[in-house]
PyMOL Python script that loads the backbone (N, CA, C, O; Angstrom):
from pymol import cmd

cmd.read_pdbstr("""\
ATOM      1  N   UNK A   1       0.840  -1.180   0.000  1.00  0.00           N
ATOM      2  CA  UNK A   1       0.000   0.000   0.000  1.00  0.00           C
ATOM      3  C   UNK A   1       0.882   1.239   0.000  1.00  0.00           C
ATOM      4  O   UNK A   1       1.781   1.361   0.832  1.00  0.00           O
ATOM      5  N   UNK A   2       0.642   2.126  -0.893  1.00  0.00           N
ATOM      6  CA  UNK A   2       1.387   3.391  -0.976  1.00  0.00           C
ATOM      7  C   UNK A   2       2.888   3.172  -0.998  1.00  0.00           C
ATOM      8  O   UNK A   2       3.646   3.955  -0.425  1.00  0.00           O
ATOM      9  N   UNK A   3       3.317   2.102  -1.662  1.00  0.00           N
ATOM     10  CA  UNK A   3       4.744   1.831  -1.791  1.00  0.00           C
ATOM     11  C   UNK A   3       5.359   1.056  -0.646  1.00  0.00           C
ATOM     12  O   UNK A   3       6.547   0.737  -0.693  1.00  0.00           O
ATOM     13  N   UNK A   4       4.579   0.742   0.390  1.00  0.00           N
ATOM     14  CA  UNK A   4       5.097  -0.024   1.521  1.00  0.00           C
ATOM     15  C   UNK A   4       5.098  -1.497   1.152  1.00  0.00           C
ATOM     16  O   UNK A   4       4.089  -2.029   0.689  1.00  0.00           O
ATOM     17  N   UNK A   5       6.231  -2.155   1.357  1.00  0.00           N
ATOM     18  CA  UNK A   5       6.363  -3.568   1.019  1.00  0.00           C
ATOM     19  C   UNK A   5       6.300  -4.408   2.293  1.00  0.00           C
ATOM     20  O   UNK A   5       6.895  -4.053   3.310  1.00  0.00           O
ATOM     21  N   UNK A   6       5.584  -5.509   2.228  1.00  0.00           N
ATOM     22  CA  UNK A   6       5.418  -6.426   3.350  1.00  0.00           C
ATOM     23  C   UNK A   6       5.395  -7.858   2.827  1.00  0.00           C
ATOM     24  O   UNK A   6       4.964  -8.119   1.704  1.00  0.00           O
ATOM     25  N   UNK A   7       5.866  -8.774   3.658  1.00  0.00           N
ATOM     26  CA  UNK A   7       5.637 -10.190   3.389  1.00  0.00           C
ATOM     27  C   UNK A   7       4.237 -10.503   3.890  1.00  0.00           C
ATOM     28  O   UNK A   7       3.861 -10.104   4.992  1.00  0.00           O
ATOM     29  N   UNK A   8       3.464 -11.223   3.073  1.00  0.00           N
ATOM     30  CA  UNK A   8       2.088 -11.551   3.423  1.00  0.00           C
ATOM     31  C   UNK A   8       1.886 -13.042   3.230  1.00  0.00           C
ATOM     32  O   UNK A   8       2.279 -13.602   2.207  1.00  0.00           O
ATOM     33  N   UNK A   9       1.277 -13.681   4.211  1.00  0.00           N
ATOM     34  CA  UNK A   9       0.957 -15.093   4.127  1.00  0.00           C
ATOM     35  C   UNK A   9      -0.346 -15.249   3.355  1.00  0.00           C
ATOM     36  O   UNK A   9      -1.374 -14.707   3.761  1.00  0.00           O
ATOM     37  N   UNK A  10      -0.313 -15.983   2.249  1.00  0.00           N
ATOM     38  CA  UNK A  10      -1.507 -16.190   1.419  1.00  0.00           C
ATOM     39  C   UNK A  10      -2.127 -17.568   1.631  1.00  0.00           C
ATOM     40  O   UNK A  10      -3.041 -17.953   0.901  1.00  0.00           O
ATOM     41  N   UNK A  11      -1.648 -18.298   2.602  1.00  0.00           N
ATOM     42  CA  UNK A  11      -2.111 -19.663   2.845  1.00  0.00           C
ATOM     43  C   UNK A  11      -3.601 -19.793   3.088  1.00  0.00           C
ATOM     44  O   UNK A  11      -4.186 -20.831   2.778  1.00  0.00           O
ATOM     45  N   UNK A  12      -4.229 -18.759   3.638  1.00  0.00           N
ATOM     46  CA  UNK A  12      -5.670 -18.829   3.895  1.00  0.00           C
ATOM     47  C   UNK A  12      -6.494 -18.760   2.617  1.00  0.00           C
ATOM     48  O   UNK A  12      -7.674 -19.110   2.627  1.00  0.00           O
ATOM     49  N   UNK A  13      -5.895 -18.316   1.519  1.00  0.00           N
ATOM     50  CA  UNK A  13      -6.618 -18.180   0.260  1.00  0.00           C
ATOM     51  C   UNK A  13      -6.453 -19.372  -0.673  1.00  0.00           C
ATOM     52  O   UNK A  13      -7.210 -19.521  -1.632  1.00  0.00           O
ATOM     53  N   UNK A  14      -5.487 -20.202  -0.400  1.00  0.00           N
ATOM     54  CA  UNK A  14      -5.089 -21.199  -1.386  1.00  0.00           C
ATOM     55  C   UNK A  14      -5.676 -22.570  -1.139  1.00  0.00           C
ATOM     56  O   UNK A  14      -5.841 -23.001   0.002  1.00  0.00           O
ATOM     57  N   UNK A  15      -5.987 -23.244  -2.225  1.00  0.00           N
ATOM     58  CA  UNK A  15      -6.240 -24.678  -2.193  1.00  0.00           C
ATOM     59  C   UNK A  15      -5.381 -25.288  -3.303  1.00  0.00           C
ATOM     60  O   UNK A  15      -4.569 -24.587  -3.907  1.00  0.00           O
ATOM     61  N   UNK A  16      -5.544 -26.537  -3.566  1.00  0.00           N
ATOM     62  CA  UNK A  16      -4.654 -27.224  -4.512  1.00  0.00           C
ATOM     63  C   UNK A  16      -4.675 -26.620  -5.911  1.00  0.00           C
ATOM     64  O   UNK A  16      -3.691 -26.752  -6.638  1.00  0.00           O
ATOM     65  N   UNK A  17      -5.767 -25.959  -6.319  1.00  0.00           N
ATOM     66  CA  UNK A  17      -5.868 -25.452  -7.687  1.00  0.00           C
ATOM     67  C   UNK A  17      -5.813 -23.920  -7.750  1.00  0.00           C
ATOM     68  O   UNK A  17      -6.101 -23.340  -8.797  1.00  0.00           O
ATOM     69  N   UNK A  18      -5.455 -23.272  -6.669  1.00  0.00           N
ATOM     70  CA  UNK A  18      -5.510 -21.818  -6.600  1.00  0.00           C
ATOM     71  C   UNK A  18      -4.105 -21.231  -6.508  1.00  0.00           C
ATOM     72  O   UNK A  18      -3.165 -21.910  -6.094  1.00  0.00           O
ATOM     73  N   UNK A  19      -3.972 -19.971  -6.896  1.00  0.00           N
ATOM     74  CA  UNK A  19      -2.707 -19.270  -6.723  1.00  0.00           C
ATOM     75  C   UNK A  19      -2.976 -17.778  -6.625  1.00  0.00           C
ATOM     76  O   UNK A  19      -4.015 -17.292  -7.071  1.00  0.00           O
ATOM     77  N   UNK A  20      -2.040 -17.066  -6.043  1.00  0.00           N
ATOM     78  CA  UNK A  20      -2.100 -15.619  -5.945  1.00  0.00           C
ATOM     79  C   UNK A  20      -0.779 -15.110  -6.475  1.00  0.00           C
ATOM     80  O   UNK A  20       0.278 -15.625  -6.113  1.00  0.00           O
ATOM     81  N   UNK A  21      -0.829 -14.098  -7.332  1.00  0.00           N
ATOM     82  CA  UNK A  21       0.406 -13.618  -7.923  1.00  0.00           C
ATOM     83  C   UNK A  21       0.478 -12.105  -7.996  1.00  0.00           C
ATOM     84  O   UNK A  21      -0.437 -11.395  -7.579  1.00  0.00           O
ATOM     85  N   UNK A  22       1.573 -11.639  -8.529  1.00  0.00           N
ATOM     86  CA  UNK A  22       1.780 -10.216  -8.719  1.00  0.00           C
ATOM     87  C   UNK A  22       0.629  -9.651  -9.545  1.00  0.00           C
ATOM     88  O   UNK A  22       0.261 -10.205 -10.580  1.00  0.00           O
ATOM     89  N   UNK A  23       0.073  -8.555  -9.078  1.00  0.00           N
ATOM     90  CA  UNK A  23      -1.047  -7.927  -9.787  1.00  0.00           C
ATOM     91  C   UNK A  23      -2.404  -8.308  -9.237  1.00  0.00           C
ATOM     92  O   UNK A  23      -3.399  -7.651  -9.543  1.00  0.00           O
ATOM     93  N   UNK A  24      -2.468  -9.373  -8.418  1.00  0.00           N
ATOM     94  CA  UNK A  24      -3.732  -9.742  -7.782  1.00  0.00           C
ATOM     95  C   UNK A  24      -3.981  -8.803  -6.602  1.00  0.00           C
ATOM     96  O   UNK A  24      -3.037  -8.348  -5.956  1.00  0.00           O
ATOM     97  N   UNK A  25      -5.231  -8.521  -6.328  1.00  0.00           N
ATOM     98  CA  UNK A  25      -5.619  -7.669  -5.210  1.00  0.00           C
ATOM     99  C   UNK A  25      -6.146  -8.559  -4.092  1.00  0.00           C
ATOM    100  O   UNK A  25      -6.993  -9.422  -4.324  1.00  0.00           O
ATOM    101  N   UNK A  26      -5.640  -8.345  -2.872  1.00  0.00           N
ATOM    102  CA  UNK A  26      -6.098  -9.111  -1.717  1.00  0.00           C
ATOM    103  C   UNK A  26      -6.312  -8.176  -0.536  1.00  0.00           C
ATOM    104  O   UNK A  26      -5.651  -7.144  -0.420  1.00  0.00           O
ATOM    105  N   UNK A  27      -7.230  -8.540   0.329  1.00  0.00           N
ATOM    106  CA  UNK A  27      -7.464  -7.823   1.570  1.00  0.00           C
ATOM    107  C   UNK A  27      -6.566  -8.464   2.620  1.00  0.00           C
ATOM    108  O   UNK A  27      -6.591  -9.680   2.808  1.00  0.00           O
ATOM    109  N   UNK A  28      -5.768  -7.639   3.307  1.00  0.00           N
ATOM    110  CA  UNK A  28      -4.787  -8.146   4.266  1.00  0.00           C
ATOM    111  C   UNK A  28      -5.148  -7.678   5.668  1.00  0.00           C
ATOM    112  O   UNK A  28      -5.508  -6.521   5.885  1.00  0.00           O
ATOM    113  N   UNK A  29      -5.043  -8.608   6.614  1.00  0.00           N
ATOM    114  CA  UNK A  29      -5.242  -8.282   8.027  1.00  0.00           C
ATOM    115  C   UNK A  29      -4.142  -8.974   8.821  1.00  0.00           C
ATOM    116  O   UNK A  29      -3.962 -10.187   8.716  1.00  0.00           O
ATOM    117  N   UNK A  30      -3.417  -8.207   9.605  1.00  0.00           N
ATOM    118  CA  UNK A  30      -2.302  -8.673  10.446  1.00  0.00           C
ATOM    119  C   UNK A  30      -1.372  -9.655   9.721  1.00  0.00           C
ATOM    120  O   UNK A  30      -0.984 -10.683  10.276  1.00  0.00           O
ATOM    121  N   UNK A  31      -1.029  -9.325   8.491  1.00  0.00           N
ATOM    122  CA  UNK A  31      -0.058 -10.115   7.747  1.00  0.00           C
ATOM    123  C   UNK A  31      -0.615 -11.303   6.985  1.00  0.00           C
ATOM    124  O   UNK A  31       0.147 -12.056   6.378  1.00  0.00           O
ATOM    125  N   UNK A  32      -1.924 -11.486   7.003  1.00  0.00           N
ATOM    126  CA  UNK A  32      -2.554 -12.596   6.285  1.00  0.00           C
ATOM    127  C   UNK A  32      -3.505 -12.059   5.228  1.00  0.00           C
ATOM    128  O   UNK A  32      -4.330 -11.192   5.519  1.00  0.00           O
ATOM    129  N   UNK A  33      -3.399 -12.563   4.008  1.00  0.00           N
ATOM    130  CA  UNK A  33      -4.373 -12.265   2.970  1.00  0.00           C
ATOM    131  C   UNK A  33      -5.625 -13.054   3.324  1.00  0.00           C
ATOM    132  O   UNK A  33      -5.594 -14.282   3.403  1.00  0.00           O
ATOM    133  N   UNK A  34      -6.722 -12.343   3.537  1.00  0.00           N
ATOM    134  CA  UNK A  34      -7.938 -13.025   3.993  1.00  0.00           C
ATOM    135  C   UNK A  34      -9.026 -13.098   2.936  1.00  0.00           C
ATOM    136  O   UNK A  34     -10.007 -13.827   3.092  1.00  0.00           O
ATOM    137  N   UNK A  35      -8.849 -12.334   1.851  1.00  0.00           N
ATOM    138  CA  UNK A  35      -9.860 -12.356   0.805  1.00  0.00           C
ATOM    139  C   UNK A  35      -9.266 -11.810  -0.485  1.00  0.00           C
ATOM    140  O   UNK A  35      -8.495 -10.850  -0.464  1.00  0.00           O
ATOM    141  N   UNK A  36      -9.619 -12.411  -1.583  1.00  0.00           N
ATOM    142  CA  UNK A  36      -9.249 -11.866  -2.889  1.00  0.00           C
ATOM    143  C   UNK A  36     -10.303 -10.825  -3.257  1.00  0.00           C
ATOM    144  O   UNK A  36     -11.498 -11.080  -3.111  1.00  0.00           O
ATOM    145  N   UNK A  37      -9.872  -9.655  -3.732  1.00  0.00           N
ATOM    146  CA  UNK A  37     -10.804  -8.604  -4.121  1.00  0.00           C
ATOM    147  C   UNK A  37     -10.447  -8.114  -5.521  1.00  0.00           C
ATOM    148  O   UNK A  37      -9.346  -8.364  -6.010  1.00  0.00           O
ATOM    149  N   UNK A  38     -11.381  -7.417  -6.162  1.00  0.00           N
ATOM    150  CA  UNK A  38     -11.079  -6.877  -7.485  1.00  0.00           C
ATOM    151  C   UNK A  38     -10.544  -5.448  -7.342  1.00  0.00           C
ATOM    152  O   UNK A  38     -10.574  -4.867  -6.258  1.00  0.00           O
ATOM    153  N   UNK A  39     -10.063  -4.904  -8.437  1.00  0.00           N
ATOM    154  CA  UNK A  39      -9.443  -3.581  -8.403  1.00  0.00           C
ATOM    155  C   UNK A  39     -10.431  -2.508  -7.944  1.00  0.00           C
ATOM    156  O   UNK A  39     -10.047  -1.581  -7.230  1.00  0.00           O
ATOM    157  N   UNK A  40     -11.688  -2.625  -8.344  1.00  0.00           N
ATOM    158  CA  UNK A  40     -12.699  -1.656  -7.923  1.00  0.00           C
ATOM    159  C   UNK A  40     -12.891  -1.647  -6.410  1.00  0.00           C
ATOM    160  O   UNK A  40     -13.004  -0.586  -5.797  1.00  0.00           O
ATOM    161  N   UNK A  41     -12.927  -2.839  -5.815  1.00  0.00           N
ATOM    162  CA  UNK A  41     -13.049  -2.931  -4.359  1.00  0.00           C
ATOM    163  C   UNK A  41     -11.816  -2.333  -3.679  1.00  0.00           C
ATOM    164  O   UNK A  41     -11.938  -1.636  -2.672  1.00  0.00           O
ATOM    165  N   UNK A  42     -10.637  -2.604  -4.225  1.00  0.00           N
ATOM    166  CA  UNK A  42      -9.397  -2.067  -3.661  1.00  0.00           C
ATOM    167  C   UNK A  42      -9.405  -0.543  -3.727  1.00  0.00           C
ATOM    168  O   UNK A  42      -9.053   0.127  -2.756  1.00  0.00           O
ATOM    169  N   UNK A  43      -9.804  -0.005  -4.859  1.00  0.00           N
ATOM    170  CA  UNK A  43      -9.841   1.452  -5.029  1.00  0.00           C
ATOM    171  C   UNK A  43     -10.852   2.086  -4.068  1.00  0.00           C
ATOM    172  O   UNK A  43     -10.555   3.106  -3.447  1.00  0.00           O
ATOM    173  N   UNK A  44     -12.028   1.498  -3.943  1.00  0.00           N
ATOM    174  CA  UNK A  44     -13.056   2.031  -3.051  1.00  0.00           C
ATOM    175  C   UNK A  44     -12.591   2.005  -1.596  1.00  0.00           C
ATOM    176  O   UNK A  44     -12.841   2.947  -0.844  1.00  0.00           O
ATOM    177  N   UNK A  45     -11.920   0.935  -1.204  1.00  0.00           N
ATOM    178  CA  UNK A  45     -11.404   0.831   0.163  1.00  0.00           C
ATOM    179  C   UNK A  45     -10.341   1.885   0.412  1.00  0.00           C
ATOM    180  O   UNK A  45     -10.343   2.534   1.458  1.00  0.00           O
ATOM    181  N   UNK A  46      -9.429   2.061  -0.542  1.00  0.00           N
ATOM    182  CA  UNK A  46      -8.386   3.073  -0.404  1.00  0.00           C
ATOM    183  C   UNK A  46      -9.000   4.474  -0.299  1.00  0.00           C
ATOM    184  O   UNK A  46      -8.574   5.275   0.532  1.00  0.00           O
ATOM    185  N   UNK A  47      -9.984   4.765  -1.125  1.00  0.00           N
ATOM    186  CA  UNK A  47     -10.625   6.078  -1.090  1.00  0.00           C
ATOM    187  C   UNK A  47     -11.330   6.321   0.240  1.00  0.00           C
ATOM    188  O   UNK A  47     -11.295   7.435   0.764  1.00  0.00           O
ATOM    189  N   UNK A  48     -11.965   5.295   0.788  1.00  0.00           N
ATOM    190  CA  UNK A  48     -12.609   5.423   2.088  1.00  0.00           C
ATOM    191  C   UNK A  48     -11.573   5.735   3.165  1.00  0.00           C
ATOM    192  O   UNK A  48     -11.764   6.637   3.980  1.00  0.00           O
ATOM    193  N   UNK A  49     -10.473   4.978   3.159  1.00  0.00           N
ATOM    194  CA  UNK A  49      -9.426   5.218   4.152  1.00  0.00           C
ATOM    195  C   UNK A  49      -8.818   6.607   3.989  1.00  0.00           C
ATOM    196  O   UNK A  49      -8.580   7.300   4.979  1.00  0.00           O
ATOM    197  N   UNK A  50      -8.568   7.015   2.760  1.00  0.00           N
ATOM    198  CA  UNK A  50      -7.984   8.333   2.505  1.00  0.00           C
ATOM    199  C   UNK A  50      -8.914   9.449   2.982  1.00  0.00           C
ATOM    200  O   UNK A  50      -8.443  10.518   3.371  1.00  0.00           O
ATOM    201  N   UNK A  51     -10.218   9.216   2.958  1.00  0.00           N
ATOM    202  CA  UNK A  51     -11.164  10.239   3.408  1.00  0.00           C
ATOM    203  C   UNK A  51     -11.072  10.484   4.909  1.00  0.00           C
ATOM    204  O   UNK A  51     -11.610  11.474   5.404  1.00  0.00           O
ATOM    205  N   UNK A  52     -10.402   9.601   5.639  1.00  0.00           N
ATOM    206  CA  UNK A  52     -10.212   9.788   7.079  1.00  0.00           C
ATOM    207  C   UNK A  52      -9.216  10.901   7.380  1.00  0.00           C
ATOM    208  O   UNK A  52      -9.166  11.411   8.500  1.00  0.00           O
ATOM    209  N   UNK A  53      -8.418  11.279   6.371  1.00  0.00           N
ATOM    210  CA  UNK A  53      -7.484  12.389   6.530  1.00  0.00           C
ATOM    211  C   UNK A  53      -6.284  12.063   7.396  1.00  0.00           C
ATOM    212  O   UNK A  53      -5.577  11.085   7.149  1.00  0.00           O
ATOM    213  N   UNK A  54      -6.053  12.886   8.414  1.00  0.00           N
ATOM    214  CA  UNK A  54      -4.849  12.794   9.244  1.00  0.00           C
ATOM    215  C   UNK A  54      -4.632  11.415   9.880  1.00  0.00           C
ATOM    216  O   UNK A  54      -3.501  10.929   9.852  1.00  0.00           O
ATOM    217  N   UNK A  55      -5.648  10.758  10.452  1.00  0.00           N
ATOM    218  CA  UNK A  55      -5.398   9.423  11.018  1.00  0.00           C
ATOM    219  C   UNK A  55      -4.843   8.432   9.979  1.00  0.00           C
ATOM    220  O   UNK A  55      -3.971   7.620  10.288  1.00  0.00           O
ATOM    221  N   UNK A  56      -5.363   8.512   8.747  1.00  0.00           N
ATOM    222  CA  UNK A  56      -4.880   7.631   7.686  1.00  0.00           C
ATOM    223  C   UNK A  56      -3.441   7.985   7.310  1.00  0.00           C
ATOM    224  O   UNK A  56      -2.608   7.095   7.137  1.00  0.00           O
ATOM    225  N   UNK A  57      -3.147   9.274   7.183  1.00  0.00           N
ATOM    226  CA  UNK A  57      -1.781   9.707   6.850  1.00  0.00           C
ATOM    227  C   UNK A  57      -0.793   9.284   7.931  1.00  0.00           C
ATOM    228  O   UNK A  57       0.323   8.868   7.620  1.00  0.00           O
ATOM    229  N   UNK A  58      -1.191   9.385   9.191  1.00  0.00           N
ATOM    230  CA  UNK A  58      -0.327   8.965  10.292  1.00  0.00           C
ATOM    231  C   UNK A  58      -0.052   7.459  10.219  1.00  0.00           C
ATOM    232  O   UNK A  58       1.078   7.016  10.423  1.00  0.00           O
ATOM    233  N   UNK A  59      -1.079   6.694   9.931  1.00  0.00           N
ATOM    234  CA  UNK A  59      -0.913   5.239   9.795  1.00  0.00           C
ATOM    235  C   UNK A  59       0.039   4.912   8.649  1.00  0.00           C
ATOM    236  O   UNK A  59       0.894   4.037   8.788  1.00  0.00           O
ATOM    237  N   UNK A  60      -0.098   5.603   7.519  1.00  0.00           N
ATOM    238  CA  UNK A  60       0.806   5.377   6.393  1.00  0.00           C
ATOM    239  C   UNK A  60       2.246   5.715   6.764  1.00  0.00           C
ATOM    240  O   UNK A  60       3.168   4.993   6.386  1.00  0.00           O
ATOM    241  N   UNK A  61       2.448   6.811   7.504  1.00  0.00           N
ATOM    242  CA  UNK A  61       3.799   7.180   7.946  1.00  0.00           C
ATOM    243  C   UNK A  61       4.392   6.086   8.826  1.00  0.00           C
ATOM    244  O   UNK A  61       5.574   5.766   8.698  1.00  0.00           O
ATOM    245  N   UNK A  62       3.595   5.512   9.709  1.00  0.00           N
ATOM    246  CA  UNK A  62       4.063   4.428  10.581  1.00  0.00           C
ATOM    247  C   UNK A  62       4.396   3.180   9.761  1.00  0.00           C
ATOM    248  O   UNK A  62       5.389   2.502  10.025  1.00  0.00           O
ATOM    249  N   UNK A  63       3.560   2.885   8.770  1.00  0.00           N
ATOM    250  CA  UNK A  63       3.838   1.738   7.899  1.00  0.00           C
ATOM    251  C   UNK A  63       5.128   1.938   7.141  1.00  0.00           C
ATOM    252  O   UNK A  63       5.940   1.018   7.046  1.00  0.00           O
ATOM    253  N   UNK A  64       5.333   3.129   6.598  1.00  0.00           N
ATOM    254  CA  UNK A  64       6.557   3.421   5.858  1.00  0.00           C
ATOM    255  C   UNK A  64       7.787   3.279   6.741  1.00  0.00           C
ATOM    256  O   UNK A  64       8.834   2.823   6.281  1.00  0.00           O
ATOM    257  N   UNK A  65       7.668   3.663   8.000  1.00  0.00           N
ATOM    258  CA  UNK A  65       8.776   3.567   8.937  1.00  0.00           C
ATOM    259  C   UNK A  65       9.161   2.145   9.298  1.00  0.00           C
ATOM    260  O   UNK A  65      10.268   1.899   9.777  1.00  0.00           O
ATOM    261  N   UNK A  66       8.251   1.210   9.069  1.00  0.00           N
ATOM    262  CA  UNK A  66       8.532  -0.187   9.421  1.00  0.00           C
ATOM    263  C   UNK A  66       8.570  -1.097   8.184  1.00  0.00           C
ATOM    264  O   UNK A  66       8.498  -2.320   8.308  1.00  0.00           O
ATOM    265  N   UNK A  67       8.682  -0.503   7.011  1.00  0.00           N
ATOM    266  CA  UNK A  67       8.631  -1.271   5.767  1.00  0.00           C
ATOM    267  C   UNK A  67       9.848  -2.173   5.600  1.00  0.00           C
ATOM    268  O   UNK A  67      10.926  -1.889   6.123  1.00  0.00           O
ATOM    269  N   UNK A  68       9.660  -3.250   4.874  1.00  0.00           N
ATOM    270  CA  UNK A  68      10.744  -4.161   4.499  1.00  0.00           C
ATOM    271  C   UNK A  68      11.536  -3.512   3.374  1.00  0.00           C
ATOM    272  O   UNK A  68      10.953  -3.044   2.396  1.00  0.00           O
ATOM    273  N   UNK A  69      12.817  -3.481   3.498  1.00  0.00           N
ATOM    274  CA  UNK A  69      13.674  -2.882   2.464  1.00  0.00           C
ATOM    275  C   UNK A  69      13.985  -3.881   1.380  1.00  0.00           C
ATOM    276  O   UNK A  69      14.693  -3.556   0.426  1.00  0.00           O
TER     277      UNK A  69
END
""", "prot")
cmd.dss("prot")
cmd.show_as("cartoon", "prot")
cmd.util.cbc("prot")
cmd.orient("prot")
């Protein structure tokens, strides 16, 4: 999100015939991908969070400070 890189466990989404790859959109909670979403859902979620203003910006700053290099 916003250039922040994280390792994410996708094990909750996968079965023997499934895969998740670069370019796929997923909803992440505490390091686990919990749902596959489409680009429209991702955009709507981002816009909702961005509408929060300062609390969202502060959270992004904290994420950037702890990002994986």
